[in-house]
C-alpha positions, 0 to 999 in steps of 0.5 A: 288928214289921218294918222296911220294906227300903228303910229297912233298905237306907238304914241299912246304906248309911249305916253302910257311908259312915261306916266307909268314911269312917273306915278312908280317913281322910278329910279335911275337905270344907270350903272353907278348906284345913287349915293345916299349920304346920311347923318343921325343926331341923337338928343337922347337914349332913354328908357334902356331896358335891360331885361327885354334888351331895347332902348328908346331914342330921340333923334334926327336923320338927314338923308342927302342925295342928288337927283337932276330932275328936281331943278324943275321945282325951282324954275320959277324960283330965284331962290337957291333952295325951297323947303317942303315941311310936314303935309307939303312935303308928304305930298312931295313924297306922293308927287312925280319926284322920286324920294326912296323909303329908308328903313330903320332895321332894329326898331320894335314897332313902328317909329313916330315921326312927328316932323319931316322936312324936304329941301331942294337945291338948285343944282339938283341936291335934296336934303331930306329930315326927319325928327324921330322916336323910336324904341330900338333893340340890340343883342346885349351883353352881360357877361361881365354885369354890373361892370358890363359896357353896352353897344347901342345901335341904329341900323338904316337900309333903303327899303326897296333898292339893293346896293346896285342901286343905292349905297350909303356914303360918308355917315356921320353921327352928332351927339350932345356935348353933355353925354349925361343928358342922353344916357341917363344917371346909369351910364357913362359914354365910352366912344361912338362910331358910324360905318357902312356894311353890305348885308347880304339876305338868303331869302329875297331872291333864289340865287345868292348872287342876286343883286335883290339879296344885297343891300347897303346898311348904315350902322350907328353905334354908341358905346357906354360903361354901366355905372356900377356904384349902386350894384357894388353898394347894394348887392355885391357888398353886402353879399360879401358880408353875408358869405364872411359872416358863414365862415363864423359857423367854425368858431361856434361850439354848439352844433345846432347853432352852426347848422342854424346859422348855415341854413340862415344865410344860405337863405339870405344869398337865394334872396340875392339870386332871386333879386339878379334874376329879376333885373336881368333876361332870361340868358344861357350863360351865367353873369359875374354877379351870378358867379359871386352867388353861386360861390357864395352858395358853395361855401356855404354848403361846403361849411355846413358839411364841414361842421357835420363831419366835424360833429360825426368825428369829435361831437361836442365832448371834450376830448384829448384826441379830437381832430382840430378841423374846425380850426383848420376850416377858420383859415382855410375856408377865408383864404380859398374864398378870397383866392376865387374872388380875385380870379372872378375880378380878374376875368374882368380885365380880360 
């Protein structure tokens, strides 16, 4: 018995479509998007680089979703679940079973994934876990440096599927109990947060409202406060002493010594400015420590100008008709400087 050619062609086309769908790991075309829960456990945040605004993370990702097609992998097993690790897990990813790819958005370069694990449960639940090492970046705010706090972020999206296909739900962030272990000696843990947002791109499709432009994103955040003790004692305190020492020129009688002391202390403040520039990126705004240095520049410069004016008016000879400018400056400069520094420190509270 011979089959009509039309029926044979339809059969071949049907089989080809099925094979193509399996080969390309198709996702369900149901109206409701696939819900994927994601957990992040951080072992350590280290090599925090303020100049490059980067930090390295050692942690674990765990993604969980349901795919009833995965039940077939347990049909010959009496166990409640089956586990695939490393090479076996990678073979499973390259097989017919659909497993989505997830992208670390704020990573620099590529992340290192030494170990992965996939566990399939008898009810179709799939758990995908990976150990990773990554260098991440985020925009840091140094306006209050060295009394600043920073938020270290880890952002995750599905690589190929928008929010109409995959949405993240119930993100959880787990941290070690001893926060000093993963933040190092320079930072103190403040709080943490995990939330889901919808990221809209403008270049994936010409139509702004296209589903290709909308992606579900999970953002994990860890807020930490910089421990400022080092900068207080090694930078700010010596700088304060230098500025106060500059007011001594109003107590010196010889004009040459006054100028010499003023310019020497000015050069010392310049050295502090070079140091602050070496530990921070090039910023479009001034930090707290830079404002302190700028104020120091201004007062030393004004002190030099003040003794020059006094010398031009009164000279160095003792005269009865002298205007006691230096006596006024001895108290005026420290008082004004103290008021300005109070205002600067009050700005840290705002």
